[in-house]
C-alpha positions in Angstrom: 0.0 0.0 0.0 1.4 3.4 -0.9 1.8 6.2 1.6 -0.9 8.9 1.6 0.3 12.2 0.3 -1.3 15.4 1.6 -3.2 17.2 -1.1 -2.4 20.9 -1.3 -5.8 22.6 -1.6 -5.0 24.7 -4.7 -5.6 24.2 -8.4 -2.1 22.8 -8.7 -2.7 20.4 -5.8 -5.9 19.2 -7.5 -4.1 18.6 -10.8 -1.4 16.7 -8.9 -3.9 14.5 -7.1 -5.7 13.8 -10.4 -2.5 12.9 -12.2 -1.6 10.6 -9.2 -4.9 8.9 -9.5 -4.4 8.4 -13.3 -1.1 6.8 -12.6 -2.6 4.5 -10.0 -5.4 3.5 -12.4 -2.7 2.7 -15.0 -0.7 0.7 -12.5 -3.7 -1.2 -11.3 -3.5 0.3 -7.7 -6.9 2.1 -8.2 -10.1 0.6 -9.6 -12.5 2.2 -12.1 -15.1 2.9 -9.5 -12.7 4.8 -7.2 -11.3 6.7 -10.2 -14.9 7.7 -11.2 -15.5 8.9 -7.7 -12.3 11.0 -7.7 -13.2 12.5 -11.1 -16.7 13.3 -9.8 -15.4 15.0 -6.7 -12.8 17.0 -8.8 -15.6 18.1 -11.1 -17.7 19.3 -8.1 -14.7 21.3 -6.8 -14.2 22.9 -10.2 -17.9 23.8 -10.3 -17.8 25.6 -6.9 -14.7 27.5 -8.1 -16.6 28.5 -11.2 -19.4 29.8 -9.1 -17.0 31.8 -6.9 -15.4 33.3 -10.0 -18.9 34.4 -11.3 -19.8 36.0 -8.0 -16.4 37.8 -8.0 -17.1 39.1 -11.5 -20.6 40.3 -10.5 -19.1 42.1 -7.5 -16.4 43.7 -9.6 -19.2 44.9 -12.0 -21.2 46.3 -9.1 -24.1 43.9 -9.8 -23.7 42.0 -6.5 -23.6 44.5 -3.7 -22.1 43.3 -0.4 -21.1 46.4 1.6 -20.3 44.4 4.8 -17.7 42.2 3.0 -19.2 39.2 4.8 -19.4 36.0 2.8 -22.7 35.6 1.0 -24.6 32.3 1.1 -26.0 31.5 -2.3 -29.2 29.5 -2.3 -28.8 26.4 -4.4 -32.0 24.6 -5.4 -35.4 25.0 -3.8 
């Protein structure tokens, strides 16, 4: 069993983790189901980053006023 490496929580860390997973799939250390789960989680992380970027753009354009500077909670779904 390989030692667990800490994932740096940045875009570079995410890419490194994904490449590590690809290498493990190719070597047979990681199965298809686990690889799909990692891919799905990575996709969700990217989606949340995209939302944060959109909010930042709206704030920069003055379309999303937040004078207090406190983080806003976006309603997702019903």
